[in-house]
Wavefront OBJ file of the C-alpha trace (Angstrom):
o trace
v 18.094 -2.981 13.725
v 16.081 -2.065 10.599
v 12.370 -2.371 9.903
v 10.576 -2.645 6.568
v 7.381 -0.634 6.957
v 5.640 -1.282 3.622
v 4.827 -4.844 2.540
v 1.911 -6.564 0.828
v 0.447 -10.050 0.996
v -2.115 -11.824 -1.161
v -4.802 -10.157 0.935
v -4.291 -7.297 -1.509
v -1.959 -7.406 -4.509
v 0.992 -9.377 -3.145
v 1.541 -12.974 -4.206
v 2.322 -14.556 -0.822
v 0.176 -15.226 2.262
v 0.776 -12.915 5.252
v 2.730 -15.594 7.142
v 5.081 -16.075 4.207
v 5.756 -12.331 4.044
v 6.659 -12.347 7.741
v 8.976 -15.314 7.283
v 10.657 -13.522 4.371
v 11.296 -10.506 6.603
v 12.799 -12.721 9.283
v 15.060 -14.466 6.753
v 16.228 -11.055 5.537
v 17.484 -10.292 9.038
v 14.948 -7.553 9.786
v 13.908 -6.710 13.326
v 10.364 -6.057 12.229
v 7.956 -5.197 9.462
v 4.607 -3.600 8.813
v 1.984 -5.471 6.812
v 0.222 -2.771 4.787
v -2.220 -4.385 2.397
v -4.339 -2.088 0.272
v -7.548 -1.077 2.031
v -7.593 -4.194 4.207
v -6.549 -5.449 7.625
v -7.666 -9.026 6.958
v -4.082 -10.314 7.062
v -3.215 -8.966 10.501
v -4.110 -12.065 12.538
v -2.135 -14.515 10.384
v 0.841 -12.153 10.252
v 0.737 -11.679 14.036
v 0.836 -15.412 14.722
v 3.794 -15.858 12.388
v 5.622 -12.839 13.822
v 5.553 -14.400 17.274
v 6.730 -17.732 15.858
v 9.507 -16.072 13.808
v 10.736 -13.832 16.606
v 10.065 -10.618 14.701
v 8.094 -7.448 15.521
v 4.912 -6.754 13.543
v 3.421 -3.299 13.182
v -0.133 -3.748 11.863
v -0.874 -1.328 9.049
v -2.775 -0.628 5.858
v -2.245 1.316 2.649
v -5.197 3.596 1.964
v -5.778 4.282 -1.725
v -6.704 7.937 -2.240
v -7.285 10.313 -5.148
v -6.681 14.059 -5.084
v -9.197 16.554 -6.470
v -6.993 16.800 -9.564
v -7.216 13.060 -10.168
v -3.745 12.116 -8.925
v -3.405 8.773 -7.139
v -2.118 9.126 -3.571
v -1.273 6.232 -1.256
v -1.376 6.792 2.486
v 0.193 4.304 4.868
v -1.647 3.947 8.162
v 0.073 2.320 11.121
v -1.546 1.041 14.318
v -5.047 2.367 13.673
v -8.177 0.777 15.133
v -9.389 -1.660 12.450
v -12.929 -1.327 13.799
v -13.121 2.461 13.788
v -16.541 3.128 12.209
v -15.653 6.188 10.142
v -12.423 4.843 8.671
v -13.977 1.415 8.123
v -16.953 2.912 6.286
v -14.697 4.861 3.947
v -12.504 1.858 3.263
v -15.510 -0.346 2.564
v -16.898 2.234 0.134
v -13.559 2.246 -1.687
v -13.285 -1.567 -1.741
v -16.810 -1.896 -3.135
v -16.051 0.615 -5.866
v -12.784 -1.154 -6.753
v -14.641 -4.462 -7.099
v -17.236 -2.986 -9.446
v -14.488 -1.233 -11.383
v -12.510 -4.466 -11.784
v -15.587 -6.278 -13.087
v -16.239 -3.516 -15.616
v -12.614 -3.595 -16.785
v -12.757 -7.349 -17.291
v -15.932 -6.878 -19.310
v -14.131 -4.437 -21.596
v -11.058 -6.649 -21.865
v -13.207 -9.668 -22.732
v -14.186 -7.972 -25.992
v -10.586 -8.351 -27.219
v -8.950 -11.012 -25.016
v -9.970 -14.478 -23.710
v -10.392 -13.304 -20.112
v -13.294 -13.891 -17.727
v -14.047 -12.866 -14.159
v -13.288 -16.432 -13.056
v -9.762 -16.040 -14.398
v -9.272 -13.003 -12.146
v -10.716 -14.739 -9.083
v -8.168 -17.553 -9.499
v -5.452 -14.991 -8.785
v -7.000 -13.561 -5.616
v -8.048 -14.740 -2.169
v -11.540 -14.544 -0.629
v -10.586 -11.486 1.477
v -8.519 -9.765 -1.199
v -9.035 -6.197 -2.331
v -9.347 -7.026 -6.023
v -7.718 -4.564 -8.374
v -5.677 -4.190 -11.532
v -2.822 -6.416 -10.269
v -5.164 -9.397 -10.169
v -6.377 -8.622 -13.685
v -2.748 -8.340 -14.737
v -1.956 -11.742 -13.253
v -4.875 -13.259 -15.153
v -3.601 -11.706 -18.392
v -0.138 -13.121 -17.708
v -1.525 -16.620 -17.118
v -3.439 -16.373 -20.397
v -0.273 -15.431 -22.265
v -1.537 -11.995 -23.227
v 1.381 -10.180 -21.567
v 4.718 -11.275 -20.168
v 4.352 -9.959 -16.616
v 2.522 -7.474 -14.402
v 4.762 -4.602 -15.430
v 3.981 -5.181 -19.093
v 0.260 -5.234 -18.326
v 0.415 -1.965 -16.409
v 2.391 -0.138 -19.073
v 0.088 -1.223 -21.890
v -3.324 -2.784 -21.439
v -4.074 -1.554 -17.908
v -2.647 1.961 -18.057
v -5.104 4.780 -17.226
v -4.761 5.868 -20.862
v -6.066 2.514 -22.100
v -9.567 2.088 -23.462
v -10.039 -0.724 -20.937
v -9.379 1.464 -17.914
v -12.188 2.331 -15.492
v -11.846 4.711 -12.546
v -13.064 4.008 -9.019
v -13.982 5.877 -5.859
v -11.205 6.659 -3.392
v -11.115 9.090 -0.465
v -9.486 12.492 -0.621
v -5.962 12.239 0.870
v -6.490 15.101 3.322
v -9.687 13.476 4.595
v -7.836 10.155 4.812
v -5.128 11.686 7.021
v -7.805 12.954 9.396
v -9.633 9.614 9.426
v -6.444 7.681 10.213
v -5.598 10.043 13.068
v -9.118 9.825 14.479
v -8.778 6.021 14.430
v -5.618 6.238 16.525
v -3.335 5.609 13.560
v -0.134 7.194 12.276
v -0.402 8.503 8.678
v 2.630 8.417 6.353
v 2.678 9.474 2.695
v 3.777 6.433 0.644
v 6.274 6.906 -2.233
v 5.068 10.517 -2.670
v 7.374 11.438 -5.551
v 7.098 8.242 -7.602
v 6.948 10.048 -10.941
v 7.556 6.802 -12.829
v 4.047 5.743 -11.765
v 2.399 8.844 -13.200
v 1.648 12.355 -12.020
v 2.727 13.321 -8.502
v 1.131 15.894 -6.220
v 2.349 19.459 -5.838
v 3.428 21.338 -2.743
v -0.102 22.639 -2.077
v -1.500 19.175 -1.362
v 1.573 18.361 0.714
v 0.829 21.421 2.854
v -2.816 20.480 3.219
v -1.922 16.949 4.294
v 0.682 18.287 6.726
v -1.837 20.739 8.177
v -4.266 17.822 8.611
v -1.669 15.923 10.671
v 0.538 13.959 8.277
v 3.199 12.344 10.478
v 5.823 11.228 7.982
v 6.946 10.683 4.410
v 8.285 7.501 2.826
v 11.418 8.942 1.219
v 13.559 5.839 0.769
v 11.582 3.928 -1.835
v 12.863 2.661 -5.160
v 10.280 4.718 -7.088
v 11.341 8.072 -5.571
v 14.177 9.671 -7.625
v 17.303 10.657 -5.681
v 16.648 14.402 -5.923
v 13.092 13.843 -4.701
v 14.360 11.909 -1.684
v 16.570 14.851 -0.736
v 13.638 17.240 -1.148
v 11.429 15.032 1.027
v 14.025 15.034 3.796
v 14.157 18.829 3.744
v 10.365 19.006 3.812
v 10.253 16.586 6.754
v 12.755 18.646 8.757
v 10.855 21.854 8.052
v 7.567 20.438 9.279
v 8.650 18.120 12.082
v 7.814 14.934 10.237
v 9.802 11.713 10.293
v 11.234 9.885 7.271
v 10.710 6.209 6.552
v 12.222 3.729 4.118
v 10.499 0.619 2.815
v 10.551 -2.006 0.108
v 6.883 -2.035 -0.960
v 7.346 -5.810 -1.187
v 4.791 -7.745 -3.270
v 6.393 -11.180 -3.439
v 6.645 -12.223 -7.097
v 4.309 -9.402 -8.094
v 7.116 -6.837 -8.257
v 10.924 -6.935 -8.384
v 11.099 -5.119 -5.024
v 13.137 -7.120 -2.481
v 12.032 -7.191 1.120
v 14.327 -5.020 3.219
v 15.859 -3.228 0.213
v 15.020 0.033 1.986
v 14.404 0.192 5.713
v 13.439 2.495 8.571
v 15.584 3.261 11.599
v 14.480 1.864 14.946
v 14.274 5.406 16.380
v 11.609 6.340 13.825
v 9.773 3.076 14.431
v 9.685 3.953 18.125
v 8.049 7.288 17.277
v 5.371 5.452 15.312
v 4.785 3.029 18.169
v 4.462 5.875 20.659
v 1.977 7.767 18.480
v -0.200 4.844 17.427
v -3.026 4.151 19.848
v -5.572 2.230 17.771
v -4.112 -1.271 18.050
v -1.183 -3.102 19.630
v 2.258 -3.798 18.256
v 2.989 -7.522 18.074
v 6.198 -8.432 19.901
v 7.773 -11.915 19.772
l 1 2 3 4 5 6 7 8 9 10 11 12 13 14 15 16 17 18 19 20 21 22 23 24 25 26 27 28 29 30 31 32 33 34 35 36 37 38 39 40 41 42 43 44 45 46 47 48 49 50 51 52 53 54 55 56 57 58 59 60 61 62 63 64 65 66 67 68 69 70 71 72 73 74 75 76 77 78 79 80 81 82 83 84 85 86 87 88 89 90 91 92 93 94 95 96 97 98 99 100 101 102 103 104 105 106 107 108 109 110 111 112 113 114 115 116 117 118 119 120 121 122 123 124 125 126 127 128 129 130 131 132 133 134 135 136 137 138 139 140 141 142 143 144 145 146 147 148 149 150 151 152 153 154 155 156 157 158 159 160 161 162 163 164 165 166 167 168 169 170 171 172 173 174 175 176 177 178 179 180 181 182 183 184 185 186 187 188 189 190 191 192 193 194 195 196 197 198 199 200 201 202 203 204 205 206 207 208 209 210 211 212 213 214 215 216 217 218 219 220 221 222 223 224 225 226 227 228 229 230 231 232 233 234 235 236 237 238 239 240 241 242 243 244 245 246 247 248 249 250 251 252 253 254 255 256 257 258 259 260 261 262 263 264 265 266 267 268 269 270 271 272 273 274 275 276 277 278 279 280 281 282
C-alpha cells in the first residue's frame, strides 16, 4: 500500500493542523504518511496521536531549508532523525531565527506600499510555526492585494521583487551530514523543480551523494517528466532509492494528498535506516 512522504501542516506553511493532515491521508486510502514541516518537528506529537486513532502509519520527518553556495534553494527531507540532536537542532534554530527576522523585514518593506502589518501575518500562523513567505502571502490574500498564494509568489514575493529579503540557511551538503549524524534519512526534495527557479547542477548532486544522500524525490508534480527519468537513472547509478510525494499544504497549494506516493518497499528501507526516532504504528 502507498505512502505519501512529504506533507505540511500549519506548523509550517500548510493550512491544516497536523491531525487534520493525518485524517486526510487516511481518507485518501494511504497506508501511511510523513509529516515534514519546514524546519520544525513541533507537529509530531499531535500527528502521532491522530495516526494511532486513524489506523495509519506515521513517519516523523522534517523539511530542511538549505541554500547552495551559488544561492540556489535546496530542500532536504529528513526522516526519523532525533529531534533533540544538538547539532542539527542548533542549525535549524539558527535558520528559523533568520527566517523570522527576514519575514519581519519583508513586511516592513511591503507596508510602504500595501496595508499590511506584522499582526496580519501572525493571524495566518500558529505559535510554533516557522513563519515565512507563505504566511505573508496569506495575509496579502486576506487583504485583497492578490488572489491567492501562487499570485503572491509570482509577483510581490518573488526573489526578484524589491520586497524580497534573503535569510540564512545551511549548506545542503552540511545538512545531509547533520541529518545522518542525528540518525535520520536524508532525501533530496523535488530536486529538479525548475518551475520554482534555478535547480542545482550535477556537481552538487555528487557532493550530496558523497556526503550520504539516501534518496531523491522523483515523483513530484514540480519535477518535469524528463527530469524524473534522469533522477531514476541517477538513483540506480548511486544506490539511492526513489520516492514520490504530494508536498501537500492543505488549501495553501493545489497539490492533493496522495497524488504521488512511495512504494512500501522503499518505505521499509527508510524505516530500517532511520535510528533517531520511532515510527508510529496504529
